[in-house]
DRENTOR-215180 format. One record per residue (C-alpha): residue in three letters; x, y, z. Coordinates in steps of 0.05 Angstrom, whole numbers, plus 5000, padded with zeros to 4 digits. Layout:
<sites>
ALAXYZ;...
</sites>
This chain:
<sites>
MET528250764592;ARG524550894657;VAL522750224689;ALA517550064743;ILE517349384777;ASP511649214824;VAL512048564863;GLY505048274875;GLY502647654910;THR501847264845;PHE505447644790;THR511248134786;ASP509448694738;LEU514349104696;VAL512949724654;ALA518650044615;VAL517450714582;GLY522251054534;ALA522851454471;GLY522050814431;GLY515450624463;THR512850204520;VAL514249494542;ALA509449174591;LEU510148474618;LYS508548014676;VAL512547444706;ALA510946974764;THR512647224833;THR517246814877;PRO514146944946;ARG520046704988;ALA525147074945;PRO521647684914;GLU528247954885;ARG528147354837;GLY521747604807;VAL524748294798;LEU530848004763;ALA526547534721;ALA522448124697;LEU528748504677;GLU531347884640;ALA524747844603;LEU525548584585;ALA532548444558;GLU529647874516;ARG524948384485;GLY531148734457;VAL531749284510;PRO539049374533;LEU539049404609;ALA544549924606;SER539550404575;ILE535350424638;GLU536051104672;ARG531450994731;ILE528150404766;ALA522050504810;HIS520349924855;ALA514649724901;THR515849164950;THR512348805007;ILE518948575039;ALA517648975103;THR510648715112;ASN512748005098;ALA518348045150;LEU513448285204;LEU508647725185;GLY514047215197;GLN515646985127;MET520946445123;HIS528046695106;LEU526147385134;GLU527447265207;LEU527247895249;PRO533748075285;ARG534748105360;VAL532848825377;VAL535249175440;PHE530849755463;VAL533950315504;THR528850745541;THR527751175602;ALA528150785667;GLY521250545688;PHE518350555617;ARG521149915587;ASP514349575587;VAL510650125550;ILE511549755483;GLU508149135513;ILE502649465554;GLY500649905496;ARG493650195496;GLN490149585523;ASN486549505456;ARG483748805448;SER483348515379;ALA477448085402;VAL473548455455;TYR469647855482;ASP475147335477;LEU478047195546;PHE483946835516;VAL485647335461;THR492847305438;ARG496447975434;PRO501948095383;LYS508647825407;PRO513148415427;LEU518748535377;VAL523548635436;ALA524048115492;ARG523348405561;GLU530448235580;ASP532848635520;ARG529549285543;ILE534549705580;GLY532550285626;VAL536650915629;ALA537051385689;GLU534952025655;ARG528552435648;MET525853015607;ASP519253365620;PHE514153515565;ARG517354195552;GLY524153885540;GLU527054115606;PRO531653585639;LEU529053315705;VAL534452785712;GLU540952935676;LEU544452385636;ASP551552275659;GLY557451935626;ALA557651345675;GLU550451175659;ILE551851195584;ALA557750725594;ARG553350245634;VAL548050245579;VAL553350125524;GLU556049515560;ALA549049245573;VAL547349305499;ARG554049005478;ALA552848405523;ARG546448235485;ASP549848225416;PRO544048575382;GLY542248555309;ALA539149255315;ILE538149785368;ALA532150235382;ILE532650855426;GLY526351175453;LEU526651645513;LEU521051995548;HIS519252665516;ALA524952625466;TYR520352965415;ALA521253605457;ASN528753525469;ASP532852965438;ALA539553145470;HIS539752515512;GLU537852065454;ARG543352365411;ARG548652245464;ILE546551525473;GLU546351405398;ALA553351695389;ALA556251245444;LEU552850615417;ALA554950765345;ALA562250835367;ALA562050195410;LEU558049765361;PRO559849985290;GLY555649655237;VAL549649535283;PRO543749935256;ILE540650435305;ALA533750755303;ARG532651375345;SER525451585360;SER526752335352;VAL528752195280;VAL523751645263;ASN517651965295;PRO518552615333;GLU511452665358;TYR508352585427;ARG504851955453;GLU510351495479;TYR507250825460;GLU506250995386;ARG513051335382;PHE516650755415;SER512850235373;THR514550595308;THR521850635328;VAL522249895348;VAL518949685283;ASN523850115244;ALA529749805281;ALA527249095270;LEU526549215195;LEU533149575185;PRO537748975173;ILE532648605130;VAL530849175085;ARG538049415079;ARG540248725059;TYR534648645009;LEU535949314976;ASP543549234977;ASP543048534946;LEU538148784894;ARG542649374875;ALA548648904871;ALA544748434826;LEU542649014782;THR549749254776;ALA552048554757;ARG547048574700;GLY549649234674;VAL544349674705;ARG547450324730;ALA540850684741;PRO538950934811;LEU533750514847;TYR527650854878;VAL522550544925;MET515250714936;ARG513650955006;SER507150815043;ASP504751525030;GLY505251434954;GLY511651824945;MET518251564917;THR524851574954;ARG531951344937;ALA533550634959;ASP538850875008;ALA533751335042;ALA528650775043;ALA533750305075;SER534750785133;GLN527250865147;PRO523950205128;ALA517850345171;ALA515950865119;MET515350325065;ILE511349785100;GLU505349955056;SER509650054994;GLY506249524952;PRO498949744955;ALA500150494944;GLY502050484870;GLY495150354842;THR491850924880;ILE497351404858;ALA496251184786;ALA488751284794;ALA490051994820;ALA494452154760;LEU489051884714;ALA483752314749;ARG488052944742;ARG489152814669;LEU481652724656;GLY479453284702;ILE475652824750;ALA475353044822;ASP472452424856;VAL475151734840;LEU474351064874;ALA480450634860;PHE479049884859;ASP484849394853;MET483548644849;GLY489748234839;GLY491447504850;THR491447524926;THR487648124952;ALA482748664933;LYS483949384955;ALA480050034951;GLY482050754963;THR479051434947;ILE481252064912;ALA476552604938;ASP476753314911;GLY483053114874;ARG486752904937;VAL489152204953;GLN486352035021;LEU491951905071;ALA492051685144;ASN497651805193;GLU497751155232;PHE496650415219;GLU497949745252;ALA503349365215;ALA502348615209;GLY495448695240;GLY489148315223;THR483048555185;HIS475748385188;SER471548495126;GLY476748995103;ARG477249385169;SER483649405209;ILE483049055276;LYS485649505331;GLY490549165377;SER492348615328;GLY498848915301;TYR504549395315;PRO502650135312;VAL506850525261;ARG505951275258;PHE507551455187;PRO503051735131;PHE500151195086;VAL495051155030;ASP488451015066;LEU486250345036;ALA481349805056;GLU483849115038;ILE480848415038;SER483347725019;ALA479347684954;GLY483547584893;GLY483747114834;GLY487446594877;THR482646624936;ILE480445914953;ALA473145694955;PHE470945135001;VAL464944815034;ASP464744925110;ASP462544425163;GLY455444665157;GLY455144505083;SER455445235060;LEU459745495003;ARG465145985027;VAL470546394993;GLY477046595028;PRO480846835065;LEU486146325045;SER489546434978;ALA493045964931;GLY497946534915;ALA502946454859;ASP505345764880;PRO501645304873;GLY496345794847;PRO489245634822;ALA487644934798;CYS487845164725;TYR495345324734;GLY496444574736;ARG499844504804;ALA494044444854;ALA486944204862;ASN484044784902;ALA478145144869;THR479245894867;VAL475846524840;THR480046464777;ASP477645754767;ALA470445994774;ASN471546524720;VAL474645994675;VAL468645534683;LEU463746114671;GLY467446284606;ARG469646974628;LEU476946794625;ASN480446474566;PRO480045714575;THR486845574543;HIS491746134562;LEU492946814594;LEU498147354582;GLY497447324507;GLY498746574502;THR504946564545;PHE501446284607;PRO497545624595;ILE490845494628;ASP487844804641;ALA480344904641;ALA479044164655;ARG482644234723;SER478344834740;ARG472044454725;ALA474343844765;ALA476244284825;ILE469444634826;ALA465843974814;THR468343734881;LEU464944324915;ALA458744254871;ASN457843534893;ALA458443734966;ILE452944254962;GLY448543894911;ALA448944414856;SER451444424785;VAL458644604769;GLU456345244734;ALA451745454791;THR457345334841;ALA462245754800;ALA457046304795;GLY456046264870;ILE463546344882;VAL463646974840;THR457447254875;LEU460547134944;VAL467147464926;ASP463548054895;ALA459548154959;GLN465948155000;MET469348654954;ALA463249114956;LYS464349175031;VAL471349475022;LEU468549984973;ARG463450185024;ILE468750245079;VAL472650775040;THR466351155018;VAL460051065060;GLU463850965125;ARG468051585111;GLY461752005098;LEU462451975022;ASP456951794972;PRO459751254924;ARG454551454871;ALA458352104861;PHE464851744845;THR467851444782;LEU470350734793;VAL477350604766;ALA478149854761;PHE484949534754;GLY489248954775;GLY489148304738;ASN481848174758;GLY478948864773;ALA475648974705;LEU472748274708;HIS468548434769;ALA467649184764;CYS460549194735;ALA457748774791;LEU460849224844;ALA458549864809;ASP451449584805;ASP451649424880;LEU453950134899;GLY449950514848;ILE456050764810;ALA454450954738;ARG461351024707;ILE467450564705;LEU474250704675;VAL478950134657;PRO486050394645;ALA490150224584;ARG494149704624;PRO489549504682;GLY493648894702;LEU499949324705;PHE496749964731;SER500249944798;ALA506949924761;ASP504550524721;GLY503350874787;LEU510750804805;LEU512551194743;ALA507151714758;ALA509251814831;ASP513052434853;LEU518952454899;ARG516252604968;ALA519152795036;SER515352985099;TYR517653225167;ALA513353345229;ALA514153715294;PRO509853735357;VAL506454375378;LEU501354185432;ARG498454885441;PRO491655195432;CYS490855555365;THR489156195403;ASP496156195434;LEU499556225367;ASP500156765314;ALA501856685240;ALA509056905249;GLU510456405304;LEU507255835264;ALA511356025204;GLY517555975247;ILE515655265266;PHE514555075193;ALA520855395165;PRO526054875186;LEU521354305168;GLU520254585099;ALA527654705089;ARG529253975107;ALA523753695063;SER525754125004;ASP533153945012;ASP531253215018;VAL527653154951;ARG532953564915;ALA538453114942;GLN534652514914;GLY534652754843;ALA528753224839;ASP527953754786;GLY528954354831;THR524054784791;THR518354304807;VAL519054284883;ALA512354434916;LEU511154514991;ALA504754355029;ARG503054445102;GLU498653995146;ALA496254055217;ASP493753535266;ALA488453865309;ARG483353665362;TYR478653945414;ARG482454025479;GLY481453385518;GLN480352935458;SER484752335449;PHE485752355374;GLU486452865319;LEU484053035250;THR489153205197;LEU487653805152;PRO491154275104;CYS494354875138;ASP494355565107;GLY499055855161;ASP493656215200;PRO492355885268;ARG485156165270;GLY484055885201;ILE486355205227;ALA481155245282;THR475555415233;ALA477654865185;PHE477754375243;HIS470654545265;ASP468254445193;ALA472153785185;HIS469553525251;GLU462453675231;ARG463253315164;ARG466452705197;TYR462252645260;GLY455953055247;TYR457253605297;ALA462154155315;ALA463354445385;ARG465155135359;ALA465655435428;GLU471054935449;VAL478455075446;VAL482054765386;GLU488954495402;LEU494454445349;VAL497953785363;ASN502953695306;VAL504854055242;ARG507753725180;ALA511453995120;ILE511153595056;ALA515553704995;THR513953384928;ALA517653434863;THR518053094796;PHE524452754773;ALA529653144736;GLY529453084660;PRO523752994610;ASP518552454621;PRO517852034559;GLU511051964525;ARG507251354549;GLY504050934495;GLN499250364498;PRO502049654495;ALA500049264434;SER495448674444;PRO499848054434;HIS494347594413;GLY491248064361;SER485047614354;ALA479447844310;ASP472647964341;ALA469447294357;THR464746984408;ARG465546554470;GLN460746124508;VAL459446474575;TYR454846224630;LEU449446754639;ASP442446724669;GLY442745974679;ALA445545764612;TYR451545824566;ARG450646364513;PRO455246604458;ILE457247314474;PRO461847774434;LEU469347734447;HIS473648324427;ALA481148474427;ARG481949144461;ALA487549374415;ASP482849304356;LEU477449764384;GLY476750464355;ASP474651094392;ALA467951144359;ARG465750424371;THR460750264426;ILE460049554453;ASP453749364489;GLY453948834543;PRO454348264553;ALA461248244521;LEU468448074537;ILE474348524519;GLU481148174523;GLN488148444526;TYR494948194548;ASP494348354622;ALA486848334638;VAL479848184614;THR474048674619;TYR467148374628;VAL461748844602;ALA455548614640;PRO448448644613;GLY445849354618;TRP452749654610;SER456149944548;ALA463550044534;ARG467550484488;VAL474750704483;ARG476051434503;GLY483251614490;THR487351074524;GLU481850874574;LEU475950414567;GLU469650744593;LEU463750334617;THR457050664630;ARG449950434645;
</sites>
């Protein structure tokens, strides 16, 4: 068996695939102890008759790193000591002077992860070419070691000026600290992020150091718990860029897995698009806590090379200056607090609002029986779009009366009926989610009407038609297991390793042979990395990327690199024109960084993936659904009972174990292979 476990905000999803078929299940997430949800999912798998000893690989997505940076209880960050070039200890606090609220005179900046007294300056200096200006001597190293030892750190970060060009001083300090303080994790900037721009490099290194003890402990404890249950399979973790890596590698570079959780669904959507021959896909994931959107354009998952960890968002957009910059490739997603558990309320002005607070997994929506807050899920229960008695094939009870009572409180406050209030909640959350779809399409210069919408997550298929109508999208695909699709993405993901190096030279100063010489060691390291982690050596593929800009610009565009510096310049002009509407073709194009990426599939055959059976197996029936101001009986179908040739005209509901698809009026649905296709 190959097993994928995705820890979400409300449910922990498990998909197990083997020669004997597929097992798919969901268990409640335990937010303060996510490993419990992982183990509960495995115990549920064992109860289905699957021996845990038969598991040959576990793929895992986790939000442990993000939760730690957000200050979750029981995940307290360690005391970090930062060793840097004398005179530069305040760089990580001064930053770029970005203000998260431009007109707020009392704006609060993120609290530095290293206290000022724990930043130690070193008498040393390299220039930007890597030539030493101030040599590092043994006495200075000894002084630094004693200063660090006196602070009893939980982790150490080392970031010296221009270490991307020459890391000799960083390596000497690391060796001395490792010998003096065995067992204390150390993050060195020339390993974590060997690129220029000191603030971003230092910030990435400090974040990595702060997460090292927490992520190592989590993964070590999880592996120990798996071993205690007879699981001998290697554990792999999803990285922020959508690639898989062995748990031990993930533990040494936790900054690379901060966005581990959200990446799986987009990778699954990309695999689905490749299988169906679709070039442009808009991936829409609505779960219990958040809604996320990402794009696959021309068959490529859209990545970005920097994000702000633990930062805030506004209408799905990241707020600059609100978090800690981390320079590592990640799947470019827009995210908003709009899930099934998002709480609706009436504000002081008497208006109905939805979010951003979420009921999460505990206590959850009112219909879960543990709270009285009205949520989006409660609205869908009242409208009849969700089963009024149970979810998950009868294993998860629903109390429709509590949903109605919770929304009645809001209805009384605004002077509307319960049904109209529930419909208003759904309309409001749909409008919010449409914004994130526009962010990753219209605001990136892409026309959403040219895309196929892939809707997944526990609630994605319930709201997909409304969003497609809003954006003018004519085709929706609902995967075989929409509520478990992100876990499917963990099984579809390749092993991935990437290594970067700075160049900082005009393209005209380089020739193809010199550029190939820069790429060669990066490609060798990346290739060796994926092979060492269990890749099938015959499937290793290498790709090259370049970060380029016009000379004098502050930021770069990342584009594929064919090895010809002049080709990079031409590609940059074209990309700049597509992104910003103009190209200064007479200007010098500067090559800032290059990046080698190795991808590979896992060794051994990949078992066939089948569809999970519908556990409720209900015959076609009807349900009373609130539509156009009144309850109407609309067809209710079990997805497992639908044949390929059958077309279902909306309005209709299609139920399965992990999700419900709402086919809105004007839309039609039919099964095509393992996917459900909706068209209008």
